[in-house]
C-alpha positions as a LaTeX table, in Angstrom:
\begin{tabular}{lrrr}
\hline
Residue & $x$ (\AA) & $y$ (\AA) & $z$ (\AA) \\
\hline
Met1 & 3.83 & $-17.84$ & 17.23 \\
Leu2 & 2.74 & $-15.86$ & 20.27 \\
Pro3 & 2.64 & $-17.52$ & 23.71 \\
Leu4 & $-0.91$ & $-16.37$ & 24.44 \\
Ser5 & $-2.23$ & $-17.88$ & 21.19 \\
Val6 & $-0.62$ & $-21.21$ & 22.09 \\
Ile7 & $-2.13$ & $-21.13$ & 25.58 \\
Lys8 & $-5.60$ & $-20.29$ & 24.22 \\
Ala9 & $-5.32$ & $-23.20$ & 21.78 \\
Ala10 & $-4.52$ & $-25.51$ & 24.72 \\
Ile11 & $-7.83$ & $-24.84$ & 26.50 \\
Ser12 & $-9.50$ & $-28.11$ & 27.65 \\
Asn13 & $-6.22$ & $-30.01$ & 27.12 \\
Pro14 & $-3.91$ & $-31.39$ & 29.83 \\
Ile15 & $-1.17$ & $-28.98$ & 30.89 \\
Gln16 & 1.71 & $-28.91$ & 33.35 \\
Val17 & 2.71 & $-25.60$ & 34.94 \\
Glu18 & 5.94 & $-25.09$ & 36.86 \\
Leu19 & 6.10 & $-22.04$ & 39.11 \\
Lys20 & 9.09 & $-19.88$ & 39.99 \\
Asn21 & 9.02 & $-21.25$ & 43.56 \\
Gly22 & 9.44 & $-24.85$ & 42.29 \\
Glu23 & 5.87 & $-26.14$ & 42.69 \\
Thr24 & 4.16 & $-27.87$ & 39.77 \\
Phe25 & 0.49 & $-28.04$ & 38.81 \\
Asn26 & $-0.92$ & $-30.75$ & 36.52 \\
Gly27 & $-4.48$ & $-30.48$ & 35.25 \\
Tyr28 & $-6.79$ & $-29.43$ & 32.45 \\
Leu29 & $-6.63$ & $-25.84$ & 31.27 \\
Lys30 & $-10.01$ & $-24.19$ & 31.68 \\
Gly31 & $-9.10$ & $-20.66$ & 30.58 \\
Cys32 & $-6.59$ & $-17.85$ & 30.49 \\
Asp33 & $-6.56$ & $-14.07$ & 30.24 \\
Val34 & $-4.30$ & $-11.44$ & 28.65 \\
Phe35 & $-2.04$ & $-11.39$ & 31.73 \\
Met36 & $-1.39$ & $-15.15$ & 31.29 \\
Asn37 & $-3.33$ & $-15.96$ & 34.46 \\
Leu38 & $-4.40$ & $-19.60$ & 34.15 \\
Tyr39 & $-7.51$ & $-21.40$ & 35.42 \\
Ile40 & $-6.97$ & $-25.16$ & 35.79 \\
Thr41 & $-9.37$ & $-27.96$ & 36.81 \\
Asp42 & $-8.71$ & $-31.49$ & 38.19 \\
Val43 & $-5.40$ & $-30.30$ & 39.58 \\
Ile44 & $-2.59$ & $-32.27$ & 41.20 \\
Arg45 & $-0.24$ & $-29.89$ & 42.97 \\
Thr46 & 3.29 & $-31.10$ & 43.71 \\
Ser47 & 5.44 & $-29.35$ & 46.30 \\
Lys48 & 8.91 & $-28.10$ & 45.39 \\
Asp49 & 10.60 & $-31.04$ & 47.16 \\
Gly50 & 8.55 & $-33.44$ & 44.97 \\
Glu51 & 7.32 & $-35.54$ & 47.90 \\
Thr52 & 4.01 & $-33.91$ & 48.83 \\
Phe53 & 0.97 & $-34.06$ & 46.52 \\
Tyr54 & $-2.35$ & $-32.22$ & 46.84 \\
Arg55 & $-5.49$ & $-32.88$ & 44.82 \\
Leu56 & $-7.58$ & $-29.78$ & 44.04 \\
Ala57 & $-10.82$ & $-29.32$ & 42.11 \\
Glu58 & $-9.67$ & $-25.98$ & 40.65 \\
Ala59 & $-6.66$ & $-23.69$ & 40.79 \\
His60 & $-5.93$ & $-20.15$ & 39.67 \\
Ile61 & $-2.30$ & $-19.43$ & 38.80 \\
Arg62 & $-1.05$ & $-15.89$ & 38.47 \\
Gly63 & 0.79 & $-15.27$ & 35.19 \\
Thr64 & 3.78 & $-13.55$ & 36.81 \\
Met65 & 4.51 & $-16.69$ & 38.86 \\
Ile66 & 4.78 & $-19.03$ & 35.85 \\
Lys67 & 8.24 & $-20.34$ & 35.01 \\
Leu68 & 7.44 & $-23.12$ & 32.52 \\
Leu69 & 4.45 & $-24.56$ & 30.65 \\
Asn70 & 4.32 & $-28.07$ & 29.19 \\
Ile71 & 1.72 & $-28.20$ & 26.44 \\
Pro72 & 0.90 & $-31.30$ & 24.34 \\
Asp73 & 2.58 & $-31.53$ & 20.92 \\
Glu74 & $-0.80$ & $-31.86$ & 19.18 \\
Val75 & $-1.73$ & $-28.35$ & 20.34 \\
Met76 & 1.56 & $-26.93$ & 19.06 \\
Glu77 & 0.99 & $-28.55$ & 15.65 \\
Lys78 & $-2.56$ & $-27.19$ & 15.55 \\
Val79 & $-1.33$ & $-23.63$ & 16.20 \\
Lys80 & 1.39 & $-23.92$ & 13.54 \\
Asp81 & $-1.16$ & $-25.11$ & 10.98 \\
Glu82 & $-3.54$ & $-22.24$ & 11.79 \\
Glu83 & $-0.75$ & $-19.67$ & 11.44 \\
Glu84 & 0.29 & $-21.16$ & 8.10 \\
Leu85 & $-3.31$ & $-20.89$ & 6.87 \\
Lys86 & $-3.51$ & $-17.23$ & 7.92 \\
Arg87 & $-0.19$ & $-16.48$ & 6.24 \\
Asn88 & $-1.38$ & $-18.09$ & 2.98 \\
Glu89 & $-4.68$ & $-16.17$ & 3.06 \\
Lys90 & $-2.81$ & $-12.87$ & 3.29 \\
Arg91 & $-0.69$ & $-13.77$ & 0.25 \\
His92 & $-3.85$ & $-14.49$ & $-1.74$ \\
Phe93 & $-4.75$ & $-10.78$ & $-1.91$ \\
Tyr94 & $-1.27$ & $-9.55$ & $-2.80$ \\
Gly95 & $-1.26$ & $-6.99$ & $-5.60$ \\
Arg96 & $-4.97$ & $-6.24$ & $-5.59$ \\
Gly97 & $-5.54$ & $-2.57$ & $-5.18$ \\
Arg98 & $-7.12$ & 0.42 & $-6.73$ \\
Gly99 & $-5.16$ & 1.14 & $-9.90$ \\
Arg100 & $-4.41$ & 4.66 & $-11.04$ \\
Gly101 & $-6.28$ & 4.13 & $-14.28$ \\
His102 & $-5.09$ & 4.83 & $-17.82$ \\
Ala103 & $-4.49$ & 7.76 & $-20.11$ \\
Asn104 & $-7.01$ & 8.93 & $-22.67$ \\
Glu105 & $-4.78$ & 11.57 & $-24.22$ \\
Gly106 & $-1.03$ & 11.86 & $-24.38$ \\
Asn107 & 0.56 & 14.48 & $-22.12$ \\
Glu108 & 4.13 & 15.32 & $-21.47$ \\
Glu109 & 6.23 & 13.44 & $-18.92$ \\
Gly110 & 4.79 & 13.80 & $-15.44$ \\
Gly111 & 1.58 & 15.48 & $-16.57$ \\
Arg112 & $-1.91$ & 14.17 & $-16.03$ \\
Ser113 & $-3.15$ & 11.96 & $-18.81$ \\
Gly114 & $-6.85$ & 12.06 & $-19.49$ \\
Arg115 & $-9.19$ & 11.52 & $-16.57$ \\
Trp116 & $-7.03$ & 9.29 & $-14.37$ \\
Gly117 & $-3.49$ & 8.66 & $-13.29$ \\
Arg118 & $-0.14$ & 10.15 & $-14.21$ \\
Gly119 & 0.91 & 9.27 & $-17.70$ \\
Gly120 & 4.42 & 8.77 & $-18.94$ \\
Gln121 & 5.69 & 10.21 & $-22.21$ \\
Glu122 & 3.08 & 9.83 & $-24.91$ \\
Gly123 & 0.36 & 9.22 & $-22.30$ \\
Gly124 & 1.07 & 5.75 & $-20.93$ \\
Arg125 & $-1.43$ & 3.95 & $-18.72$ \\
Gly126 & $-1.26$ & 4.12 & $-14.95$ \\
Gly127 & 0.11 & 1.15 & $-13.05$ \\
Arg128 & $-1.69$ & $-1.63$ & $-11.20$ \\
Gly129 & $-2.79$ & $-1.19$ & $-7.62$ \\
Gly130 & $-0.20$ & $-1.70$ & $-4.92$ \\
Tyr131 & $-0.07$ & $-4.07$ & $-1.96$ \\
Glu132 & $-3.25$ & $-3.95$ & 0.19 \\
Gly133 & $-4.91$ & $-1.27$ & $-1.88$ \\
Gly134 & $-1.91$ & 1.03 & $-2.36$ \\
Arg135 & $-1.76$ & 3.53 & $-5.22$ \\
Gly136 & $-0.64$ & 2.35 & $-8.61$ \\
Gly137 & 2.64 & 3.39 & $-10.24$ \\
Arg138 & 3.26 & 6.02 & $-12.96$ \\
Gly139 & 2.38 & 5.31 & $-16.54$ \\
Gly140 & 4.98 & 3.92 & $-18.92$ \\
Tyr141 & 6.56 & 5.29 & $-22.11$ \\
Glu142 & 4.55 & 5.68 & $-25.35$ \\
Gly143 & 1.30 & 4.27 & $-24.09$ \\
Gly144 & 2.92 & 1.42 & $-22.15$ \\
Arg145 & 1.59 & 0.36 & $-18.81$ \\
Gly146 & 3.31 & 1.58 & $-15.65$ \\
Gly147 & 4.73 & $-0.64$ & $-12.94$ \\
Arg148 & 3.04 & $-1.88$ & $-9.81$ \\
Gly149 & 2.44 & 0.71 & $-7.12$ \\
Gly150 & 3.95 & 0.72 & $-3.67$ \\
Tyr151 & 2.64 & $-0.12$ & $-0.25$ \\
Glu152 & $-0.31$ & 1.97 & 0.94 \\
\hline
\end{tabular}
C-alpha cells in the first residue's frame, strides 16, 4: 500500500501530523498533493515542548517536514479492502488473450499449419492466449492442443 493512497483515503478524516522539528498538528485533512504537502482545517498546533497550544482555522504543511502521520484505523482498513478488490479484479482476466488459432492441415514440426498458428507434428492446434493478451503457445503433437502462451 502506497503512502499517498493512504493519505488520499484519509481526506475529511481527523489526522495528527508530527513534524521533524517536534511540533504536532491535529485537525481534519482537507487535501494533499503528489509531494505529500497537506492542507488541514480546524487545527490545533502544539509546540515541541508540549506546553503551548495554538488554534488555527487552516494550515499548510510541507511534505518534506513531515516526520509521522497518525491516521485512523478505519481509513487503513478501507484502503486494504480497496487494494484487495483491485487485486481480485486483475486475477479475473488471467489467461484471456488472443489465441494463435488452430491447424487446418498437418505440417511438419515447426511449420505453419493452415491459416493460423504454429502447428506441432501432425498439425496440432495453437495454444490459448497468454496472460493479458499474450500470444498463445505452439500446437501440440498429432492434432493436440498446445499449451498456454507466455506473458505479452
